[in-house]
C-alpha positions in Angstrom: 239.8 109.0 104.0 243.1 109.5 106.0 242.5 108.8 109.7 243.8 111.5 112.0 245.1 111.3 115.5 243.0 112.2 118.6 244.6 115.7 118.7 243.6 116.3 115.0 247.1 115.7 113.3 247.8 113.0 110.8 249.7 110.1 112.0 252.8 109.1 109.8 252.1 106.0 107.8 253.9 102.9 108.9 254.2 100.5 106.0 251.4 102.2 104.1 249.0 102.4 107.2 247.8 105.5 108.8 248.2 104.8 112.7 246.2 106.8 115.3 248.5 107.2 118.5 247.3 107.2 122.0 249.2 107.8 125.2 249.4 105.4 128.1 246.3 105.8 130.2 244.2 107.3 127.4 240.7 106.0 126.7 240.6 105.1 123.0 236.9 104.0 123.0 234.0 104.9 125.5 230.6 103.0 125.6 228.2 104.0 123.1 227.8 103.6 119.4 230.7 102.9 116.9 231.1 102.3 113.2 234.8 101.5 113.0 236.8 98.4 113.7 240.2 98.9 115.1 243.5 96.9 114.5 246.2 97.6 117.0 249.5 98.4 115.4 251.7 98.6 118.5 251.2 98.9 122.3 248.6 97.2 124.6 244.9 97.9 124.9 242.7 96.9 127.8 239.0 96.3 127.3 237.1 96.7 130.7 233.7 97.5 132.0 232.3 98.3 135.6 230.2 95.9 137.5 227.3 96.8 139.7 229.4 97.4 142.7 231.6 100.0 140.7 234.6 97.6 140.5 236.5 97.5 137.2 236.6 94.2 135.3 238.9 93.5 132.5 237.2 91.6 129.7 240.4 91.1 127.5 243.7 92.6 126.4 244.5 93.4 122.8 248.0 92.8 121.7 249.7 94.1 118.3 247.8 92.6 115.5 244.7 92.2 117.5 241.4 93.8 116.8 238.7 95.6 118.9 235.6 97.4 118.3 233.9 94.7 116.7 230.4 95.8 117.5 231.0 97.9 114.4 229.8 94.7 112.5 226.5 94.6 114.4 225.5 98.2 115.1 225.0 97.4 118.7 226.2 99.8 121.4 229.6 99.2 122.9 229.5 98.4 126.7 232.9 98.6 127.4 236.0 101.2 127.6 239.1 100.5 125.5 242.1 101.9 127.5 245.7 102.3 126.2 247.8 100.6 128.9 250.9 101.7 127.2 251.7 104.2 124.5 249.6 102.6 121.5 248.9 102.9 118.0 245.7 101.7 116.2 244.4 101.7 112.6 240.7 102.5 112.2 239.0 100.1 109.6 235.7 100.4 108.0 234.1 97.1 108.0 232.5 97.5 104.7 236.0 97.7 103.2 237.4 94.5 104.4 238.1 91.8 101.9 237.7 88.1 102.4 241.2 87.6 103.9 240.7 90.6 106.3 237.3 89.1 107.4 238.9 85.7 108.0 241.7 87.2 110.2 239.1 89.1 112.1 237.0 85.9 112.7 239.8 83.8 113.8 240.9 86.5 116.2 237.6 87.0 117.7 237.2 83.3 118.2 240.3 83.0 120.1 239.4 86.0 122.1 235.9 84.7 123.0 237.7 81.6 124.4 240.1 83.7 126.4 237.3 86.0 127.7 235.3 83.0 128.8 238.2 81.8 130.8 238.7 85.2 132.4 235.0 85.2 133.4 235.2 81.8 134.9 238.1 83.0 136.9 236.2 86.0 138.2 233.1 83.8 138.9 234.6 80.7 140.3 238.3 81.2 141.4 239.6 82.9 144.5 241.3 86.3 144.1 244.9 84.5 144.6 244.2 82.5 141.4 242.8 85.5 139.5 245.8 87.7 140.4 248.2 84.9 139.3 246.4 84.4 136.0 246.4 88.2 135.4 250.1 88.2 136.0 250.8 85.4 133.5 248.7 87.1 130.9 250.6 90.4 131.2 254.0 88.8 131.3 253.8 88.5 127.5 252.6 92.1 126.7 254.4 95.4 126.3 253.9 96.1 130.0 256.7 93.7 130.5 260.4 93.3 129.8 263.1 90.8 130.7 265.6 90.9 133.6 269.2 89.8 132.8 268.1 86.3 134.0 265.3 86.1 131.4 262.4 86.5 133.8 259.5 88.8 133.0 259.1 92.0 134.9 255.6 93.5 134.6 255.5 97.2 135.2 252.1 98.0 136.9 250.8 99.3 140.2 248.7 97.4 142.8 245.9 99.7 142.0 246.1 98.8 138.3 246.2 95.1 139.1 243.2 95.6 141.5 241.2 97.3 138.7 242.1 94.4 136.4 240.9 91.5 138.7 237.9 93.4 140.0 239.1 93.9 143.5 240.7 96.8 145.7 244.3 97.7 146.2 244.6 96.7 149.8 243.4 93.2 149.2 245.6 92.8 146.2 248.6 93.8 148.1 248.0 91.2 150.6 247.7 88.7 147.7 250.9 89.9 146.1 252.5 89.3 149.6 251.4 85.7 149.6 252.8 85.0 146.0 256.1 86.6 147.2 256.4 84.3 150.1 255.6 81.3 147.9 258.4 82.0 145.7 256.4 82.8 142.7 256.9 86.5 142.1 259.3 89.2 143.4 257.5 92.6 144.1 259.0 96.2 143.7 257.8 99.7 143.3 255.3 99.5 140.4 256.7 96.4 139.1 256.4 92.6 139.8 259.0 90.0 138.6 257.9 86.4 137.8 260.3 84.3 139.5 258.6 80.8 139.0 256.2 80.6 136.0 255.2 77.0 136.7 254.3 77.8 140.2 252.4 80.9 139.3 250.6 78.9 136.6 249.7 76.1 139.4 248.2 78.9 141.6 246.2 80.3 138.7 244.8 76.9 138.1 245.9 76.7 134.5 
């Protein structure tokens, strides 16, 4: 069966693959049941949930070549949202159709993802907001949210609201933290963008 896009049109195949397209800010998956596994072709997907206080918490990011929707293997309900952070395209896969090499690729990816998610949850539980913000910026500096300045530094395009949602805080508090990071020389802040000036310092602040 040929996958169709969210608006009902067939996406042009890319290298023999039918890719479903999503715009930046669009919810790809909602909490609930699901029977399909997804492989990201291009863009950036954020998996996030909401805590008991109503704050958004980022579980992990999915970069091109990565998978999400793995609950299709278990039949359990999905408890997170999958959101396209940039314009993105994903291929829907029937778990029953995967061959041995596909299953190995999924297993390896999920093993790495679990380790990263554990680190992320540890930051949320045990590290101050300054460290969590620094770690989030480092994570995003190697995604499609970032490009490179003439001097080679990563420039991450996101608002303070977006960053606050990713680290489980509020914009006002995150803005203060960004100010601290600017004064330390780790980053440079502009309108809806943050430039990483000193990766080593930012990594030290993150506690990596």
